[in-house]
DSSP file (Angstrom, degrees, kcal/mol; ACC not computed):
  #  RESIDUE AA STRUCTURE BP1 BP2  ACC     N-H-->O    O-->H-N    N-H-->O    O-->H-N    TCO  KAPPA ALPHA  PHI   PSI    X-CA   Y-CA   Z-CA
    1    1 A M              0   0    0      0, 0.0     2,-0.1     0, 0.0     0, 0.0   0.000 360.0 360.0 360.0 128.5    0.0    0.0    0.0
    2    2 A P        -     0   0    0      0, 0.0     2,-0.3     0, 0.0     0, 0.0  -0.367 360.0-113.5 -69.2 147.9    1.5    3.4   -0.9
    3    3 A T        -     0   0    0     -2,-0.1     2,-0.3     1,-0.0     0, 0.0  -0.616  29.3-145.6 -81.8 138.3    2.2    5.9    1.7
    4    4 A M        -     0   0    0     -2,-0.3     2,-0.1     1,-0.0    -1,-0.0  -0.806  11.0-123.9-104.9 146.1    0.0    9.1    1.6
    5    5 A T     >  -     0   0    0     -2,-0.3     4,-2.1     1,-0.1     5,-0.1  -0.335  32.9-104.9 -72.9 165.4    1.1   12.6    2.5
    6    6 A A  H  > S+     0   0    0      2,-0.2     4,-2.3     1,-0.2     5,-0.2   0.866 123.4  52.6 -59.1 -38.8   -0.8   14.5    5.2
    7    7 A A  H  > S+     0   0    0      1,-0.2     4,-2.2     2,-0.2    -1,-0.2   0.896 109.0  49.1 -67.0 -39.4   -2.3   16.6    2.4
    8    8 A Q  H  > S+     0   0    0      2,-0.2     4,-2.3     1,-0.2    -2,-0.2   0.870 109.9  51.6 -66.2 -37.0   -3.4   13.6    0.5
    9    9 A Q  H  X S+     0   0    0     -4,-2.1     4,-2.5     2,-0.2    -2,-0.2   0.907 110.6  47.9 -65.4 -41.8   -4.9   12.1    3.7
   10   10 A R  H  X S+     0   0    0     -4,-2.3     4,-2.5     2,-0.2    -2,-0.2   0.893 111.3  51.4 -64.6 -39.6   -6.9   15.4    4.3
   11   11 A A  H  X S+     0   0    0     -4,-2.2     4,-1.9     2,-0.2    -2,-0.2   0.916 111.4  47.1 -64.6 -43.6   -8.1   15.4    0.7
   12   12 A Q  H  X S+     0   0    0     -4,-2.3     4,-1.2     1,-0.2    -2,-0.2   0.922 112.6  48.9 -65.4 -42.7   -9.3   11.8    1.0
   13   13 A A  H  X S+     0   0    0     -4,-2.5     4,-0.7     1,-0.2     3,-0.4   0.900 107.3  56.5 -62.5 -39.0  -11.0   12.5    4.3
   14   14 A H  H >< S+     0   0    0     -4,-2.5     3,-0.9     1,-0.3    -1,-0.2   0.903 106.4  49.3 -59.0 -41.4  -12.7   15.6    2.7
   15   15 A E  H 3< S+     0   0    0     -4,-1.9    -1,-0.3     1,-0.2    -2,-0.2   0.763 111.8  50.8 -67.8 -22.4  -14.2   13.4    0.0
   16   16 A E  H 3< S+     0   0    0     -4,-1.2    -1,-0.2    -3,-0.4    -2,-0.2   0.491  77.2 123.5 -96.3  -3.6  -15.4   11.0    2.6
   17   17 A Y    <<  +     0   0    0     -3,-0.9     2,-0.3    -4,-0.7     3,-0.0  -0.401  30.4 168.2 -61.5 130.4  -17.2   13.5    4.9
   18   18 A D    >   -     0   0    0      3,-0.1     3,-2.3    -2,-0.1     6,-0.3  -0.842  26.6-159.9-148.0 104.3  -20.8   12.6    5.3
   19   19 A A  T 3  S+     0   0    0      1,-0.3     5,-0.1    -2,-0.3    -1,-0.1   0.639  89.8  69.8 -62.5 -16.1  -22.8   14.3    8.0
   20   20 A F  T 3  S+     0   0    0      3,-0.0     2,-0.4    -3,-0.0    -1,-0.3   0.677  83.4  86.5 -76.7 -15.0  -25.4   11.4    8.0
   21   21 A L  S X  S-     0   0    0     -3,-2.3     3,-1.5     1,-0.1     6,-0.2  -0.735  81.8-134.0 -87.0 132.5  -22.7    9.2    9.6
   22   22 A A  T 3  S+     0   0    0     -2,-0.4    -1,-0.1     1,-0.3     6,-0.0   0.830 101.0  41.2 -56.6 -39.8  -22.6    9.4   13.4
   23   23 A Q  T 3  S+     0   0    0      4,-0.1    -1,-0.3     3,-0.0    -4,-0.1   0.385  82.8 123.0 -94.8   5.7  -18.8    9.8   13.8
   24   24 A C    X>  -     0   0    0     -3,-1.5     4,-1.3    -6,-0.3     3,-1.2  -0.479  61.4-138.8 -69.4 129.8  -18.2   12.1   10.9
   25   25 A P  H 3> S+     0   0    0      0, 0.0     4,-2.1     0, 0.0     5,-0.2   0.811 102.9  63.4 -58.2 -28.1  -16.5   15.4   11.9
   26   26 A S  H 3> S+     0   0    0      1,-0.2     4,-2.6     2,-0.2     5,-0.1   0.830  98.8  54.7 -67.4 -27.9  -18.8   17.3    9.6
   27   27 A R  H <> S+     0   0    0     -3,-1.2     4,-2.6    -6,-0.2    -1,-0.2   0.919 106.9  50.5 -65.4 -43.3  -21.7   16.2   11.8
   28   28 A Q  H  X S+     0   0    0     -4,-1.3     4,-2.0     2,-0.2    -2,-0.2   0.910 112.5  46.3 -62.7 -41.2  -20.0   17.6   14.8
   29   29 A L  H  X S+     0   0    0     -4,-2.1     4,-2.8     2,-0.2     5,-0.2   0.921 111.6  51.0 -65.9 -43.0  -19.5   20.9   13.0
   30   30 A L  H  X S+     0   0    0     -4,-2.6     4,-1.2     1,-0.2    -2,-0.2   0.897 108.8  52.8 -62.5 -38.9  -23.1   20.9   11.8
   31   31 A D  H  < S+     0   0    0     -4,-2.6     4,-0.3     2,-0.2     3,-0.3   0.928 111.5  46.3 -59.7 -46.7  -24.2   20.3   15.4
   32   32 A R  H >< S+     0   0    0     -4,-2.0     3,-1.4     1,-0.2     6,-0.2   0.936 113.5  45.7 -64.4 -49.0  -22.1   23.3   16.6
   33   33 A I  H 3< S+     0   0    0     -4,-2.8    -1,-0.2     1,-0.3    -2,-0.2   0.637 106.6  60.7 -77.7 -10.7  -23.2   25.8   14.0
   34   34 A S  T 3< S+     0   0    0     -4,-1.2    -1,-0.3    -3,-0.3     2,-0.2   0.463  78.7 112.7 -91.6   1.3  -26.9   24.8   14.3
   35   35 A N  S <> S-     0   0    0     -3,-1.4     4,-2.4    -4,-0.3     5,-0.2  -0.481  73.9-129.2 -68.7 138.4  -26.9   25.9   17.9
   36   36 A K  H  > S+     0   0    0      1,-0.2     4,-2.2     2,-0.2     5,-0.2   0.859 106.7  50.7 -60.4 -36.5  -29.1   28.9   18.5
   37   37 A W  H  > S+     0   0    0      2,-0.2     4,-2.6     1,-0.2    -1,-0.2   0.875 108.8  52.1 -69.4 -35.9  -26.4   30.9   20.4
   38   38 A V  H  > S+     0   0    0     -6,-0.2     4,-2.8     2,-0.2     5,-0.2   0.964 111.4  47.1 -60.6 -52.8  -23.9   30.2   17.6
   39   39 A A  H  X S+     0   0    0     -4,-2.4     4,-2.2     1,-0.2    -2,-0.2   0.899 114.9  45.5 -57.9 -43.3  -26.3   31.6   15.0
   40   40 A L  H  X S+     0   0    0     -4,-2.2     4,-2.4     2,-0.2    -1,-0.2   0.884 112.9  49.1 -72.2 -37.7  -27.2   34.6   17.1
   41   41 A I  H  X S+     0   0    0     -4,-2.6     4,-2.9     2,-0.2     5,-0.3   0.930 112.4  49.2 -63.8 -46.0  -23.5   35.4   17.9
   42   42 A M  H  X S+     0   0    0     -4,-2.8     4,-1.4    -5,-0.2    -2,-0.2   0.915 112.7  47.8 -60.0 -43.8  -22.6   35.1   14.2
   43   43 A A  H  <>S+     0   0    0     -4,-2.2     5,-1.8    -5,-0.2    -1,-0.2   0.927 112.8  48.2 -65.3 -43.1  -25.5   37.4   13.2
   44   44 A A  H ><5S+     0   0    0     -4,-2.4     3,-1.4     1,-0.2    -2,-0.2   0.915 112.3  47.8 -65.0 -43.4  -24.5   39.9   15.8
   45   45 A L  H 3<5S+     0   0    0     -4,-2.9    16,-1.6     1,-0.3    64,-0.3   0.758 102.4  64.7 -68.2 -23.7  -20.9   39.9   14.8
   46   46 A G  T 3<5S-     0   0    0     -4,-1.4    -1,-0.3    -5,-0.3    -2,-0.2   0.219 124.1-104.7 -82.8  16.6  -21.9   40.3   11.3
   47   47 A S  T < 5 +     0   0    0     -3,-1.4     2,-1.7     1,-0.2    11,-1.1   0.828  60.9 164.4  65.3  36.6  -23.3   43.7   12.2
   48   48 A D      < +     0   0    0     -5,-1.8    -1,-0.2    -4,-0.1    -2,-0.1  -0.654  57.3  19.1 -82.9  86.3  -26.9   42.5   12.2
   49   49 A G  S    S-     0   0    0     -2,-1.7     9,-0.2    -3,-0.1    22,-0.0  -0.925 108.2 -11.3 146.0-170.8  -28.4   45.4   14.0
   50   50 A P        -     0   0    0      0, 0.0    -3,-0.1     0, 0.0    -2,-0.0  -0.287  53.5-141.2 -64.0 142.4  -27.7   49.0   15.0
   51   51 A Q    >   -     0   0    0      4,-0.2     3,-1.4     1,-0.1     6,-0.1  -0.907   9.2-164.9-107.4 108.0  -24.2   50.4   14.5
   52   52 A P  T 3  S+     0   0    0      0, 0.0    -1,-0.1     0, 0.0     0, 0.0   0.727  88.5  45.7 -67.4 -21.0  -23.2   52.6   17.4
   53   53 A N  T 3  S-     0   0    0      2,-0.0    -2,-0.0     0, 0.0     0, 0.0   0.203 119.5-101.7-111.8  17.9  -20.2   54.1   15.5
   54   54 A G    <   +     0   0    0     -3,-1.4     3,-0.1     1,-0.2    -3,-0.0   0.607  65.3 156.5  80.2  12.9  -22.0   54.8   12.2
   55   55 A E        -     0   0    0      1,-0.1    -1,-0.2     4,-0.1    -4,-0.2  -0.303  53.8 -90.9 -65.0 156.7  -20.6   51.8   10.3
   56   56 A C    >   -     0   0    0      1,-0.1     3,-1.5     2,-0.1    -1,-0.1  -0.462  47.3-105.3 -67.2 139.2  -22.6   50.6    7.3
   57   57 A A  T 3  S+     0   0    0      1,-0.2    -9,-0.1    -2,-0.1    -1,-0.1  -0.382 106.5  31.7 -62.7 142.9  -25.1   47.9    8.2
   58   58 A G  T 3  S+     0   0    0    -11,-1.1    -1,-0.2     1,-0.3   -10,-0.1   0.314  89.3 120.7  90.3  -8.4  -24.0   44.5    7.1
   59   59 A E    <   -     0   0    0     -3,-1.5    -1,-0.3   -12,-0.2    -4,-0.1  -0.737  69.8-112.6 -85.5 133.6  -20.3   45.3    7.5
   60   60 A P        +     0   0    0      0, 0.0     2,-0.3     0, 0.0   -14,-0.2  -0.339  42.5 176.5 -65.3 147.1  -18.5   43.0   10.0
   61   61 A R        -     0   0    0    -16,-1.6    48,-0.3    46,-0.1     2,-0.2  -0.988  32.2-105.3-148.6 156.4  -17.3   44.7   13.1
   62   62 A A        -     0   0    0     -2,-0.3     2,-0.4    46,-0.1    46,-0.2  -0.585  36.2-164.9 -78.8 143.5  -15.6   43.8   16.3
   63   63 A M  E     -A  107   0A   0     44,-2.5    44,-2.6    -2,-0.2     2,-0.1  -0.985  17.2-123.0-131.9 144.8  -17.7   43.7   19.5
   64   64 A R  E  >  -A  106   0A   0     -2,-0.4     4,-2.1    42,-0.2     3,-0.3  -0.456  31.7-110.6 -77.9 155.6  -16.9   43.7   23.1
   65   65 A Y  H  > S+     0   0    0     40,-0.8     4,-2.7     1,-0.2     5,-0.2   0.897 119.0  53.5 -53.1 -46.0  -18.1   40.9   25.3
   66   66 A S  H  > S+     0   0    0      1,-0.2     4,-2.2     2,-0.2    -1,-0.2   0.860 106.5  52.3 -60.7 -37.9  -20.5   43.2   27.1
   67   67 A E  H  > S+     0   0    0     -3,-0.3     4,-2.3     2,-0.2    -1,-0.2   0.912 111.0  47.0 -64.4 -41.9  -22.0   44.4   23.8
   68   68 A L  H  X S+     0   0    0     -4,-2.1     4,-2.1     1,-0.2    -2,-0.2   0.928 110.4  52.8 -62.3 -44.7  -22.7   40.8   22.7
   69   69 A S  H  < S+     0   0    0     -4,-2.7     6,-0.3     1,-0.2    -2,-0.2   0.897 112.1  44.4 -60.5 -42.0  -24.2   40.0   26.1
   70   70 A R  H  < S+     0   0    0     -4,-2.2    -1,-0.2     1,-0.2    -2,-0.2   0.891 113.7  51.2 -66.8 -40.5  -26.6   43.0   25.8
   71   71 A R  H  < S+     0   0    0     -4,-2.3     2,-1.1     1,-0.2    -2,-0.2   0.818 103.0  62.2 -69.6 -31.5  -27.5   42.2   22.2
   72   72 A L  S >< S-     0   0    0     -4,-2.1     3,-1.8    -5,-0.2    -1,-0.2  -0.692  83.1-153.1-102.0  80.8  -28.2   38.5   22.9
   73   73 A A  T 3  S+     0   0    0     -2,-1.1     3,-0.1     1,-0.2    -3,-0.1  -0.306  76.6  16.7 -56.4 127.4  -31.2   38.6   25.3
   74   74 A G  T 3  S+     0   0    0      1,-0.3     2,-0.3    -5,-0.1    -1,-0.2   0.272  86.2 131.1  97.6  -9.3  -31.3   35.6   27.6
   75   75 A V    <   -     0   0    0     -3,-1.8    -1,-0.3    -6,-0.3     2,-0.1  -0.595  51.7-134.4 -77.9 131.8  -27.8   34.3   27.1
   76   76 A S     >  -     0   0    0     -2,-0.3     4,-2.6     1,-0.1     5,-0.2  -0.444  19.5-114.5 -81.6 163.2  -26.0   33.5   30.3
   77   77 A Q  H  > S+     0   0    0      1,-0.2     4,-2.5     2,-0.2     5,-0.2   0.925 117.2  51.2 -61.9 -42.9  -22.4   34.5   30.9
   78   78 A K  H  > S+     0   0    0      1,-0.2     4,-2.5     2,-0.2    -1,-0.2   0.914 111.8  45.1 -62.9 -43.5  -21.3   30.9   31.0
   79   79 A M  H  > S+     0   0    0      2,-0.2     4,-2.2     1,-0.2    -1,-0.2   0.875 113.4  50.0 -71.3 -35.8  -23.0   30.0   27.7
   80   80 A L  H  X S+     0   0    0     -4,-2.6     4,-2.5     2,-0.2     5,-0.2   0.922 113.2  46.9 -64.4 -43.6  -21.7   33.1   26.0
   81   81 A T  H  X S+     0   0    0     -4,-2.5     4,-2.5    -5,-0.2     5,-0.2   0.951 114.4  46.1 -61.7 -50.5  -18.2   32.4   27.1
   82   82 A Q  H  X S+     0   0    0     -4,-2.5     4,-2.2    -5,-0.2    -1,-0.2   0.894 113.9  48.6 -62.3 -39.1  -18.3   28.8   26.1
   83   83 A T  H  X S+     0   0    0     -4,-2.2     4,-2.2     2,-0.2    -1,-0.2   0.923 110.8  49.6 -70.7 -42.7  -19.8   29.5   22.8
   84   84 A L  H  X S+     0   0    0     -4,-2.5     4,-2.4     1,-0.2    -1,-0.2   0.912 110.7  51.4 -60.1 -42.2  -17.3   32.3   21.9
   85   85 A R  H  X S+     0   0    0     -4,-2.5     4,-2.8     1,-0.2    -2,-0.2   0.931 110.0  48.9 -63.5 -43.3  -14.4   29.9   22.9
   86   86 A S  H  X S+     0   0    0     -4,-2.2     4,-1.9     1,-0.2    -1,-0.2   0.885 111.1  49.2 -63.8 -36.6  -15.8   27.2   20.6
   87   87 A L  H  <>S+     0   0    0     -4,-2.2     5,-2.7     2,-0.2     6,-1.2   0.870 111.7  49.8 -67.7 -37.7  -16.1   29.6   17.7
   88   88 A E  H ><5S+     0   0    0     -4,-2.4     3,-1.1     4,-0.2    -2,-0.2   0.920 110.0  50.7 -62.7 -46.0  -12.6   30.8   18.4
   89   89 A R  H 3<5S+     0   0    0     -4,-2.8    -2,-0.2     1,-0.3    -1,-0.2   0.870 109.1  50.9 -60.4 -38.7  -11.4   27.2   18.4
   90   90 A D  T 3<5S-     0   0    0     -4,-1.9    -1,-0.3    -5,-0.2    -2,-0.2   0.529 116.7-113.6 -78.7  -7.0  -13.1   26.4   15.1
   91   91 A G  T < 5S+     0   0    0     -3,-1.1    22,-0.4    -4,-0.4    21,-0.4   0.687  87.9 113.0  84.2  16.8  -11.5   29.5   13.5
   92   92 A L  S   <S+     0   0    0     -5,-2.7    18,-2.0     1,-0.2     2,-0.4   0.708  77.2  31.3 -94.0 -24.0  -14.8   31.4   13.0
   93   93 A V  E     -B  109   0A   0     -6,-1.2     2,-0.4    16,-0.3    -2,-0.2  -0.984  67.0-146.8-136.2 142.8  -14.1   34.2   15.5
   94   94 A T  E     -B  108   0A   0     14,-3.3    14,-1.9    -2,-0.4     2,-0.5  -0.868   9.6-149.5-107.0 148.5  -11.0   36.0   16.6
   95   95 A R  E     -B  107   0A   0     -2,-0.4     2,-0.5    12,-0.2    12,-0.2  -0.976  12.3-168.0-116.3 120.7  -10.5   37.3   20.1
   96   96 A T  E     -B  106   0A   0     10,-2.9    10,-2.7    -2,-0.5     2,-0.5  -0.947   4.1-159.9-116.1 121.4   -8.3   40.4   20.5
   97   97 A V  E     -B  105   0A   0     -2,-0.5     8,-0.2     8,-0.2     6,-0.0  -0.882   2.8-163.0-102.9 126.4   -7.1   41.5   23.9
   98   98 A T  E     -B  104   0A   0      6,-3.8     2,-2.3    -2,-0.5     6,-2.3  -0.932  22.8-127.2-107.0 123.2   -6.0   45.1   24.3
   99   99 A P        +     0   0    0      0, 0.0     2,-0.2     0, 0.0     4,-0.1  -0.427  60.6 130.1 -73.3  79.9   -3.9   45.9   27.4
  100  100 A T        -     0   0    0     -2,-2.3    -2,-0.0     2,-0.1     0, 0.0  -0.607  68.7 -73.9-114.0-179.0   -5.9   48.8   28.8
  101  101 A V  S    S+     0   0    0     -2,-0.2     2,-0.1     1,-0.2     3,-0.0  -0.951 131.7  22.6-118.7 108.9   -7.2   49.4   32.3
  102  102 A P  S    S-     0   0    0      0, 0.0    -1,-0.2     0, 0.0    -2,-0.1   0.661 116.5-106.8 -71.2 168.4   -9.5   47.5   32.4
  103  103 A V        -     0   0    0     -2,-0.1     2,-0.5    -4,-0.1    -2,-0.1  -0.321  32.3-141.3 -61.5 139.4   -8.4   45.0   29.8
  104  104 A T  E     - B   0  98A   0     -6,-2.3    -6,-3.8   -40,-0.0     2,-0.4  -0.916  16.1-169.8-109.9 133.9  -10.5   45.4   26.6
  105  105 A V  E     - B   0  97A   0     -2,-0.5   -40,-0.8    -8,-0.2     2,-0.3  -0.984   2.3-171.9-123.8 128.0  -11.5   42.2   24.7
  106  106 A H  E     -AB  64  96A   0    -10,-2.7   -10,-2.9    -2,-0.4     2,-0.4  -0.899   9.4-153.9-118.3 149.0  -13.1   42.3   21.2
  107  107 A Y  E     +AB  63  95A   0    -44,-2.6   -44,-2.5    -2,-0.3     2,-0.3  -0.952  19.6 171.6-118.8 139.1  -14.5   39.5   19.2
  108  108 A E  E     - B   0  94A   0    -14,-1.9   -14,-3.3    -2,-0.4     2,-0.2  -0.996  34.9-102.9-149.0 147.6  -14.7   39.6   15.3
  109  109 A L  E     - B   0  93A   0     -2,-0.3   -16,-0.3   -64,-0.3   -17,-0.1  -0.495  32.1-140.3 -71.2 137.7  -15.6   37.2   12.5
  110  110 A T     >  -     0   0    0    -18,-2.0     4,-2.7    -2,-0.2     5,-0.2  -0.258  36.3 -93.5 -80.1 177.7  -12.7   35.6   10.6
  111  111 A D  H  > S+     0   0    0      2,-0.2     4,-1.6     1,-0.2     5,-0.1   0.883 132.5  49.1 -59.3 -38.9  -12.9   35.1    6.8
  112  112 A L  H  > S+     0   0    0    -21,-0.4     4,-1.5     2,-0.2    -1,-0.2   0.911 110.8  50.1 -66.2 -42.9  -14.2   31.6    7.5
  113  113 A G  H  > S+     0   0    0    -22,-0.4     4,-2.6     1,-0.2    -2,-0.2   0.874 107.0  55.3 -62.5 -39.5  -16.7   33.1   10.0
  114  114 A L  H  X S+     0   0    0     -4,-2.7     4,-1.5     1,-0.2    -1,-0.2   0.882 104.7  53.2 -62.3 -36.4  -17.8   35.6    7.4
  115  115 A S  H  X S+     0   0    0     -4,-1.6     4,-0.7     1,-0.2    -1,-0.2   0.881 112.4  43.7 -67.0 -33.6  -18.5   32.9    4.9
  116  116 A L  H >X S+     0   0    0     -4,-1.5     4,-2.4     1,-0.2     3,-0.5   0.857 106.0  63.6 -74.9 -34.8  -20.8   31.1    7.4
  117  117 A H  H 3X S+     0   0    0     -4,-2.6     4,-3.0     1,-0.2     5,-0.2   0.868  95.6  58.9 -57.1 -37.1  -22.4   34.4    8.4
  118  118 A Q  H 3X S+     0   0    0     -4,-1.5     4,-1.3     1,-0.2    -1,-0.2   0.899 109.7  43.3 -58.0 -40.7  -23.8   34.7    4.9
  119  119 A V  H <X S+     0   0    0     -4,-0.7     4,-2.0    -3,-0.5    -2,-0.2   0.931 114.9  47.9 -68.9 -47.2  -25.6   31.5    5.3
  120  120 A I  H  X S+     0   0    0     -4,-2.4     4,-2.8     1,-0.2     5,-0.2   0.882 107.9  55.9 -64.5 -39.1  -26.8   32.2    8.9
  121  121 A R  H  X S+     0   0    0     -4,-3.0     4,-2.3    -5,-0.2    -1,-0.2   0.885 107.6  49.7 -60.7 -37.9  -28.0   35.7    7.8
  122  122 A G  H  X S+     0   0    0     -4,-1.3     4,-2.4    -5,-0.2    -1,-0.2   0.910 111.6  47.8 -67.8 -42.0  -30.2   34.1    5.1
  123  123 A I  H  X S+     0   0    0     -4,-2.0     4,-2.5     2,-0.2    -2,-0.2   0.920 112.3  49.2 -63.9 -42.6  -31.7   31.6    7.6
  124  124 A K  H  X S+     0   0    0     -4,-2.8     4,-2.2     1,-0.2    -2,-0.2   0.920 111.9  48.6 -62.8 -43.9  -32.4   34.4   10.1
  125  125 A A  H  X S+     0   0    0     -4,-2.3     4,-2.4    -5,-0.2    -1,-0.2   0.896 110.9  50.7 -61.4 -40.6  -34.1   36.5    7.5
  126  126 A W  H  X S+     0   0    0     -4,-2.4     4,-2.1     2,-0.2    -2,-0.2   0.927 110.4  49.7 -63.7 -44.9  -36.2   33.5    6.3
  127  127 A A  H  X S+     0   0    0     -4,-2.5     4,-0.5     1,-0.2    -2,-0.2   0.912 113.3  45.7 -60.9 -43.2  -37.3   32.9    9.9
  128  128 A Q  H >< S+     0   0    0     -4,-2.2     3,-0.6     1,-0.2     4,-0.3   0.895 114.4  48.6 -67.2 -41.4  -38.3   36.5   10.5
  129  129 A A  H 3< S+     0   0    0     -4,-2.4    -1,-0.2     1,-0.2     3,-0.2   0.802 118.8  36.8 -70.2 -29.6  -40.1   36.7    7.1
  130  130 A H  H 3X S+     0   0    0     -4,-2.1     4,-2.1    -5,-0.2    -1,-0.2   0.261  81.7 105.2-110.0  12.2  -42.1   33.5    7.5
  131  131 A M  H <X S+     0   0    0     -3,-0.6     4,-2.8    -4,-0.5     5,-0.2   0.891  79.7  54.4 -62.1 -39.7  -42.9   33.6   11.3
  132  132 A D  H  > S+     0   0    0     -4,-0.3     4,-2.3     1,-0.2    -1,-0.2   0.917 110.0  47.0 -60.5 -43.0  -46.6   34.6   10.7
  133  133 A E  H  > S+     0   0    0      2,-0.2     4,-2.3     1,-0.2    -1,-0.2   0.893 111.5  50.5 -63.2 -40.8  -47.0   31.6    8.4
  134  134 A V  H  X S+     0   0    0     -4,-2.1     4,-2.6     2,-0.2    -2,-0.2   0.926 110.0  50.9 -66.4 -44.1  -45.4   29.2   10.9
  135  135 A H  H  X S+     0   0    0     -4,-2.8     4,-2.4     1,-0.2    -2,-0.2   0.933 109.4  51.0 -58.4 -45.9  -47.7   30.6   13.6
  136  136 A A  H  X S+     0   0    0     -4,-2.3     4,-2.3     1,-0.2    -2,-0.2   0.917 111.3  47.1 -60.8 -43.2  -50.7   30.0   11.5
  137  137 A H  H  X S+     0   0    0     -4,-2.3     4,-2.6     1,-0.2    -1,-0.2   0.899 110.9  52.1 -64.6 -39.6  -49.7   26.4   10.8
  138  138 A R  H  X S+     0   0    0     -4,-2.6     4,-2.8     2,-0.2    -2,-0.2   0.916 110.1  48.6 -62.4 -43.2  -49.0   25.8   14.4
  139  139 A E  H  X S+     0   0    0     -4,-2.4     4,-2.2     2,-0.2    -2,-0.2   0.918 112.3  48.5 -62.5 -44.1  -52.5   27.1   15.3
  140  140 A Q  H  X S+     0   0    0     -4,-2.3     4,-1.0     2,-0.2    -2,-0.2   0.909 113.6  47.2 -62.6 -42.5  -54.1   24.9   12.7
  141  141 A F  H >X>S+     0   0    0     -4,-2.6     5,-0.8     1,-0.2     3,-0.6   0.937 113.5  47.6 -64.5 -47.4  -52.1   21.8   13.9
  142  142 A D  H ><5S+     0   0    0     -4,-2.8     3,-0.9     1,-0.2    -1,-0.2   0.843 105.9  58.4 -66.1 -33.5  -53.0   22.5   17.5
  143  143 A A  H 3<5S+     0   0    0     -4,-2.2    -1,-0.2     1,-0.2    -2,-0.2   0.793  97.8  61.4 -65.7 -27.8  -56.7   23.0   16.7
  144  144 A R  H <<5S-     0   0    0     -4,-1.0    -1,-0.2    -3,-0.6    -2,-0.2   0.733 102.3-137.1 -73.4 -19.9  -56.9   19.5   15.2
  145  145 A G  T <<5       0   0    0     -3,-0.9    -3,-0.1    -4,-0.6    -2,-0.1   0.778 360.0 360.0  73.4  26.9  -55.9   18.1   18.6
  146  146 A E      <       0   0    0     -5,-0.8    -4,-0.1     0, 0.0    -1,-0.1   0.474 360.0 360.0 -80.5 360.0  -53.4   15.5   17.4
């Protein structure tokens, strides 16, 4: 059997990724990015919302931890911290520490994170645009008493 280089092994693994298989790494990534807090953090960092410093809407920007915490109603400190760390580990977010008093920490989407942001922004927009229809279908289903 011929020996494969690391690049060849990665290429072969890439061809074999199948999220329908329980042990596939792509399933683990899909699980992570389908988490509601991941989606909301990605949307917030993608400048989905008011821009306090006059930046154009839709342009990525760095946000402080406290800004993210205020923007994401209902997220606990523990969950926000864990989610940001996992996004940093996956290369979707960068964490920049500025040695000020007190220390300033900013989070920003990487190029990889920006590519995912485009997908998440579309899903978020779809959910907001179709919520009335979903509510109507839920009411119809619940009225049937099934």
